[in-house]
C-alpha positions in Angstrom: -10.7 3.5 -33.0 -12.4 0.6 -31.0 -12.6 1.3 -27.3 -10.5 -0.9 -24.9 -12.5 -3.5 -23.0 -12.8 -2.2 -19.3 -11.4 -5.6 -18.1 -8.5 -5.6 -20.2 -7.6 -2.0 -19.1 -8.2 -2.8 -15.6 -5.6 -5.7 -15.9 -3.2 -3.5 -17.7 -3.6 -0.7 -15.0 -3.2 -3.2 -12.1 0.0 -4.6 -13.6 1.2 -1.3 -14.1 0.6 -0.3 -10.5 2.5 -3.4 -9.3 5.4 -2.5 -11.4 5.5 1.2 -10.2 5.3 0.0 -6.7 8.3 -2.4 -7.2 10.3 0.3 -8.7 9.4 2.7 -6.0 10.5 0.3 -3.4 13.8 -0.2 -5.2 14.3 3.5 -5.2 13.9 3.7 -1.5 16.4 0.9 -1.0 19.0 2.4 -3.5 18.6 5.9 -2.0 19.0 4.6 1.4 22.1 2.6 0.4 23.9 5.8 -0.9 23.4 7.4 2.4 20.1 9.6 2.1 18.3 9.0 5.4 14.9 7.4 5.3 13.3 10.4 6.9 14.5 12.6 4.2 13.4 10.3 1.5 9.7 10.1 3.1 9.7 13.8 3.0 10.5 14.1 -0.6 8.2 11.3 -1.6 5.4 13.0 0.2 6.2 16.6 -1.2 6.3 15.4 -4.8 3.3 13.1 -4.2 1.3 15.9 -2.5 2.2 18.3 -5.5 0.8 15.9 -7.8 -2.4 15.0 -5.9 -2.9 18.9 -5.2 -2.9 19.5 -9.0 -5.4 16.9 -9.6 -7.7 18.0 -6.8 -7.5 21.6 -7.7 -8.0 21.2 -11.3 -11.1 19.0 -10.8 -12.7 21.3 -8.1 -11.0 24.6 -8.9 -10.8 25.2 -5.1 -9.4 24.0 -1.8 -11.3 20.8 -0.9 -13.6 21.1 2.1 -14.1 18.3 4.5 -15.9 17.7 7.9 -14.1 14.5 8.7 -11.2 16.4 10.7 -10.7 13.7 13.4 -10.5 10.6 11.1 -8.5 12.5 8.7 -6.1 13.3 11.5 -6.0 9.8 12.9 -5.5 8.2 9.4 -2.7 11.0 8.8 -1.0 9.8 12.0 -1.3 6.0 10.9 -0.1 6.9 7.3 2.9 8.9 8.9 3.9 6.1 11.1 3.5 3.4 8.3 5.7 5.4 5.9 8.4 6.2 8.2 8.6 2.5 9.5 8.5 1.1 6.0 11.0 3.4 4.5 13.4 2.6 7.3 12.6 -1.2 7.3 13.1 -1.5 3.5 16.7 -0.4 3.8 17.4 -3.0 6.4 15.9 -6.4 4.9 16.1 -7.9 1.4 13.7 -6.2 -0.8 11.9 -9.5 -1.6 11.3 -10.2 2.0 9.7 -6.7 2.5 7.6 -7.1 -0.5 6.3 -10.5 0.7 5.5 -9.1 4.0 3.5 -6.3 2.8 0.8 -8.7 1.3 -0.2 -9.1 5.0 -1.9 -5.7 5.0 -5.5 -7.2 4.1 -5.1 -9.7 7.0 -4.7 -6.7 9.4 -7.5 -4.7 7.6 -9.8 -7.4 7.9 -9.3 -7.8 11.9 -9.6 -3.9 12.0 -12.9 -3.8 10.1 -14.3 -6.5 12.5 -13.1 -4.7 15.6 -13.7 -1.0 14.8 -16.3 -1.1 12.1 -18.6 -3.8 13.4 -18.2 -5.9 10.2 -19.1 -9.6 10.3 -16.1 -11.7 9.9 -17.0 -15.3 9.9 -15.2 -18.7 10.4 -13.8 -19.1 7.0 -12.4 -15.6 7.0 -11.0 -16.1 10.3 -9.2 -19.3 9.2 -7.9 -17.6 6.3 -6.5 -15.0 8.5 -4.7 -17.4 10.5 -3.4 -19.1 7.4 -2.1 -15.8 6.2 0.0 -15.3 9.4 1.3 -18.9 8.9 2.6 -17.5 5.6 4.2 -14.6 7.6 6.1 -17.1 9.8 7.2 -19.0 6.7 8.8 -15.9 5.4 10.4 -14.8 8.8 11.3 -18.4 9.8 11.7 -17.4 13.6 14.0 -19.7 15.2 15.9 -20.8 12.1 16.6 -17.1 11.3 17.1 -14.2 13.8 14.1 -11.9 13.7 15.3 -8.6 12.5 14.4 -5.1 13.2 13.9 -4.3 9.7 11.4 -7.1 9.4 9.6 -5.9 12.4 9.4 -2.3 11.0 7.9 -3.6 7.7 5.5 -5.6 9.7 4.4 -2.6 11.7 4.1 -0.5 8.6 1.9 -3.1 7.1 -0.5 -3.1 10.2 -0.4 0.8 10.3 -1.5 0.9 6.5 -4.2 -1.5 7.3 -5.4 1.1 9.9 -5.3 3.8 7.1 -7.5 1.4 5.0 -10.1 0.9 7.6 -10.3 4.7 8.4 -10.7 5.5 4.7 -13.4 2.9 4.3 -15.0 4.7 7.3 -14.7 7.9 5.8 -15.9 6.7 2.1 -19.5 7.3 2.9 -19.1 11.0 3.2 -15.8 12.0 1.7 -14.3 11.9 -1.8 -11.2 9.7 -2.3 -9.3 12.6 -3.8 -10.2 14.8 -0.8 -8.9 12.1 1.7 -5.7 11.5 -0.3 -5.1 15.3 -0.4 -5.3 15.7 3.2 -3.3 12.6 4.0 -0.5 13.6 1.8 -0.7 17.2 3.2 -0.5 15.9 6.8 2.5 13.4 6.1 4.4 15.9 4.2 4.2 18.6 7.1 4.7 15.9 9.7 8.0 14.5 7.9 9.6 18.0 7.4 11.0 18.5 10.9 12.4 14.9 10.9 13.8 15.5 7.6 15.4 18.8 8.5 17.2 17.0 11.5 19.0 14.5 9.3 19.2 16.8 6.2 21.9 16.4 3.4 21.2 18.3 0.2 20.7 15.6 -2.6 22.8 15.8 -5.6 20.8 16.5 -9.0 20.7 12.9 -10.0 19.4 12.0 -6.5 17.0 14.9 -6.6 15.5 13.3 -9.8 15.3 9.9 -8.3 13.4 11.4 -5.3 11.0 13.3 -7.6 10.7 9.9 -9.6 9.7 8.2 -6.4 7.0 10.7 -5.5 5.7 10.6 -9.2 5.8 6.8 -9.5 3.9 6.5 -6.0 1.3 8.6 -7.1 0.9 7.1 -10.6 0.8 3.7 -8.8 -2.1 4.7 -6.7 -4.1 6.3 -9.5 -3.7 3.1 -11.6 -4.6 0.9 -8.6 -7.7 3.0 -7.8 -8.8 3.1 -11.5 -8.4 -0.4 -11.9 -10.8 -1.2 -9.0 -13.5 1.2 -10.4 -13.4 -0.7 -13.9 -13.5 -4.3 -12.8 -14.4 -6.6 -9.8 -11.9 -6.9 -7.2 -11.9 -10.7 -7.5 -11.0 -10.5 -11.2 -8.0 -8.3 -10.8 -6.6 -8.6 -7.2 -4.5 -11.6 -8.3 -2.4 -9.4 -10.4 -1.0 -7.7 -7.3 1.0 -10.8 -6.9 3.1 -9.7 -9.9 4.6 -7.2 -7.5 6.9 -9.9 -6.2 8.5 -11.0 -9.6 9.0 -7.3 -10.5 10.7 -6.8 -7.2 12.6 -10.0 -7.5 13.9 -8.9 -11.1 15.1 -5.4 -9.9 16.6 -6.8 -6.7 18.7 -9.3 -8.5 19.9 -7.0 -11.5 20.5 -3.8 -9.2 21.5 -5.3 -5.7 22.3 -8.8 -6.5 19.6 -10.3 -4.0 18.1 -13.6 -4.8 15.0 -14.7 -3.1 15.0 -18.0 -1.4 12.2 -20.6 -1.7 10.8 -19.6 1.8 10.0 -16.1 0.6 8.1 -17.4 -2.6 6.3 -20.1 -0.5 5.5 -17.7 2.4 4.3 -14.8 -0.1 2.2 -17.5 -1.9 0.6 -18.5 1.3 -0.1 -14.9 2.5 -1.3 -13.7 -0.9 -3.6 -16.8 -1.2 -5.3 -16.1 2.1 -5.8 -12.5 1.3 -7.3 -13.4 -2.1 -9.6 -15.7 -0.4 -10.7 -13.0 2.0 -11.3 -10.7 -0.8 -13.5 -13.3 -2.6 -15.5 -13.9 0.4 -16.0 -10.1 1.1 -17.1 -9.6 -2.5 -19.5 -12.3 -2.2 -21.0 -11.0 0.9 -21.4 -7.6 -0.5 -23.3 -9.0 -3.6 -25.5 -11.0 -1.4 -26.2 -7.8 0.7 -26.9 -5.9 -2.5 -29.3 -8.5 -3.8 -31.1 -8.7 -0.5 -31.6 -4.9 -0.5 -33.0 -4.9 -4.0 -35.4 -7.8 -3.2 -36.7 -5.8 -0.1 -37.2 -2.6 -2.3 -39.5 -4.4 -4.6 
């Protein structure tokens, strides 16, 4: 049997990641609409997600994973906790298409965080791209023409917090395995969301319990597909496929909720994503130049 080309496999995995993320976000919205509190949804998502990651990690290492990065892991856990609660609450308050478009801004915040806290050099072209990306955010939100909503603010806050998680994970990547980081992040957020979930607890019916389990499994599957895709191919080759998340969300939102995205959501999302794609391209080019320079110096 002929092996699948790595680039083709990466494309398939990235598309699958976008689809599972879209389904997961739709599940959050529908579960919230039937009365399950976002805190409880977040807990179940974390619990089932942690169970999946724990099985993978323990199967790989056959032991409880050890780490020396307690402080950055704790900080990333707080950021992940804040981001998840904000997103799960915000996504129940705004149209799915709008929340999906706003999440594309995460790399903008991530680039700013890398420049401020990791000392990475961000030159004029990338700063211009960041400004263009935030113009895209304004196109989606249309302040002045449309009242700014709490839900949109929560989604933006979650996007910024997730960017903080990305920066911290990048900081730890030199010494910690990705699976170890995700293991402890998942454990931290699961424990942190438990008391909040108890405070608003309503025992889910069996169908809702299955939906909550599916949310955790899909979120974990989407993350695994995402990370594997980046391991198989260059980011510049597969990152554009992340934009397929918006059409997936648009279809689900229309079929299940009757929501129709307006032209401003599509336009703003395209501007945001175009700027993040350019930033990714510039970062990839800078990384390759640095590698080439190191190889030349070693000769």
